[in-house]
C-alpha positions, 0 to 999 in steps of 0.5 A, a space after each residue: 547294653 548302653 541303654 539299660 541299667 545294671 544292678 538295680 535292686 527290684 522289689 517284686 511287691 512294689 512291681 505288683 502294686 504298680 502293675 495292679 490298676 483298679 478297673 471298672 467292675 462293669 466295662 473292665 477299663 482302667 479307672 482314672 487315678 483322679 477320684 473326681 474322674 472315677 465319680 464321673 465314670 461311675 455316674 455315667 454308668 448309673 445314668 446311662 448303663 441299661 445293665 444297672 438298676 437304680 433301684 439297687 441304689 449303686 455306690 457312686 465309687 464302685 457300683 456295688 448295691 446299697 448297703 454294701 458301702 457306707 459313707 459317714 460324714 465329719 464336720 470341717 473344723 472352722 467351716 460353717 456347715 461344711 462337711 467331708 467324708 470321714 475316711 476312717 469310718 467309711 468303707 468302699 473298695 474304691 474309697 478315696 479322698 476327694 474335694 467334697 465341695 467341688 465334687 458336689 457341684 456339676 460344672 463344665 470341667 466336672 459334670 457330675 454332682 453325685 456325692 454322698 449326702 445326708 438325708 435330713 429325714 434319717 437319723 443324724 448318724 445315718 450313712 450318706 445317700 448318694 445324690 443320684 440315689 436319693 429319689 429311690 431312697 425317699 421312695 423306699 425309706 420315706 414314702 410319705 414325703 412329697 417328692 416335689 417338695 424334696 426335688 432339690 435333693 434328687 433332681 439332676 439337670 439335663 445339662 448334667 445328664 447330657 455331659 455324662 452321656 458324652 462320658 458314657 459314649 467315650 468311656 472306652 476311648 483311650 486318650 493319647 498323651 503328648 510326649 514333651 521334647 525332653 521326655 525320655 524312654 523308661 529305664 529298661 533293666 538289663 536281664 543279665 544284670 538284674 538283682 533277681 539273678 542272685 536269688 536263683 
């Protein structure tokens, strides 16, 4: 009993929240806690999962087909033409705050640029279109547009595709975390001294 805690007040609802981890709806693995990594995971599905049809214009955070999720924008106070996702008026099961400016640019540490963007051909208050869906959006909603003229709104670089293909191939690989010298085992609650006994 020396390694176990006594008389710890436990909250069933809190425990349920801690145990309930969001999972990818398709590959059923636990999603990363960082929104940027969720974007990368979903982007890997969109680009490399044969079970997903880009014609459905899947959401970049949960993969539901459009228009199930809605992403609205708000201007950043004091910023020059900067925008961010309006978390109050947007809705998605995986809605999360992320750094829009960072997420919109693919680089070595974040190889995904799939973010909701404002279609300049739609009304100004229209919901955002995920960048990876922009080509399909233009084809279906604005068929008169020359796609080559709008290439910068939908084209994905080969380096981005390759980096996300690596994420796709390794999506089920569990990365081991190193334990530090001072890391301790989690506190185990003694069953004989649990506060739940008072409710029995």
